[in-house]
C-alpha positions, 0 to 999 in steps of 0.5 A: 494093285491086287485085290485084298480082303480079311478073313470072313471070321476075325478074332475078337479083340478079348483074349478069350475065343469068341462065338464061333472061333471053333469053341462053340457054335457058329455066328450067324453072319451079319447080313443073316442077322440083319435079313432077320431084323428086317423081317421082323420090323416090316412084319410089325410095321405091316400089322401096325399099319394094318391095325390103323386102317381097321381103327382109323379113330386110333391112327396118329398118322392121319393128322397134317404134319404127321408124315412127310409124305402126307404133303405129296398124297392124302394121308390115307392112300399113303397108309395104303402104299406104305402097308403094301411096301411092308408086306414086300419087304416081309416077303423079299426078307423071308426069302432072303433068309431061306436063300441068302445068296443065290436066286431072285431073293439076293437079286431084289435085296437092293431095291426092295431095300431103297423102296423100304429106306425111302417109304419108312425112313423118309416119307413116313417121318414126320412131326412126331418123330424127334419129339418122340426120340427126345422124350425116350432119351430124356427117360433114359438119362436119369437111368444112365446117370444113376447107373454110371454114379454107382459104378463109378462109386464102386470102382474109383474111391477118389470120385466118391465124395463128389458123387455123394455130394451130388445125390444128395443135391439131387435128391434134395431138388427133387423133394423141394421141387416134387410138385414141379416134377410131378406136373412135369411127368403127369403131363408126359403121361398124360399125352401119351395115354391120349395118343398110345399109339404115337410111339409105335407109329414112330419107332416101327417105321423107324426100325424098318428103314433102319434094318434095311438100311443095315441089309443094303450096306452089309450086302453092298460091302460083302460084293466088294460094291464099298471098298474104296468108299469104306476106305476113305470114311474110315481115314476121315471118320475124326472129322467125320464125328466131331461134325456129328457131335456138334449137331445136337449142340444148338439145342441143348445149349437152346434148352440149357437156357431154359434154366436162366432168366434168358430162355431161348425158344421158350416164350417170356420167361415169367410164363415158364414154370419150374415143370416146364424148366425141368422139362427143358433140362430133361431134353438138353440132358438127352442132347448132352448124351448125344454129344458125348455118345458120338464122341465115344465113336473116336475115343478109346472108351468106345472101343474098350469099356473104361476102368469103372465099367464094372465087371466088364472093365476093360474088355473091348466093346462090341461094335454092334453096341455103337454100330446099330444105335448110331445107325438107327439115330442117322436113319431118323435124323435123316428122315427127319430133316425134310419135316423140320425145315417144312415145319420150322423154316431155316430157324428150325434148321438152325436149332435143330440141324438135322439137315447136316447131323444126320449125314454126318452121324451116318458118315461117323457110324460108317467109319467106326465100323470100318476101323473096327473091321479093319478097313482102313489097315494097310496090308503089304500086298499093296508094297508090290504094285508099287502103292503103299498103304493099300487100304483092306476092305473085306468083299464078304463084309464083317462078321467080327471086329478086327484084332487089336494088332490089326489096327 
């Protein structure tokens, strides 16, 4: 079968010309943007670890259980290794930006990228990873709910009465339970104030691992190393997405029971204050949001913005808007899977099944990327060799989504 690839610069699905289509300046290729992201994330992580070495009294990574790698070596030694890995990442990413396709820098991207992913996506993850992500998502849910409600209220007249009723009930609930809401908020802000470096110590290593994962994957795609695998994952992306959407379901259901007389994983019901139940509701809402967004990888609104989306309704969803956050969450879940089992045992693995959720989400995002960039399309060239429905996968990697006619 003859080798086929689609063009390096595919037009966007919207009618107007996109960046780099002749109407403006050329858009940087994705591996160059990812190299810049890897450089920035590695530098920020190196600066943070250096700060912890200078000020060990503020270091949140030293206590037991904060990093999986500390189960193998002392936490202080592990931090020195992580600092060296981050500095190596800075040098390699900077060299890749200067000479992206030639020389030793190009050959070092893959091995250094694997080291960065293992170091920051696995060894640096621990007991603080999932709680930090959960609370950040739970904070975002009310904001997103208000924004979506306003957009639907503006654009869908038939939904105005139900949305207004829900808004009134929410306001009444907050007013009636204002003391409990205040206690819940105070507990969260007090915890953040007590360990102000806890969030950066989770987010920066995670961002480093995600950036290097993307850079290595795109480089492999450009070399043609992932052609067959990408075509296969793209063909089965619906299955992977449905499996990934089941990942947060046990946690979402268990947290939702905190609003009932039979709370799960929370102790006796009579000991649960309203503030604790509100916390359970907020964390459960974050898990439900994860389910909805995961299903968006295979639903129409994951490719084209729905009618209630305001001025941008009907426009194509930028692939990176789904691929980047999805990849970051997948890397986080894969890295947190082992610490979750170590900390909570197999009961925790069933309650929060990151061990299958993370890999399934990674495959779902991979399949979404392949679909948006035409990796699952077919061409007539395959028929010339007696092979119908031959997969088309770019050797150079995607820089723009495939046009709608190709999907």
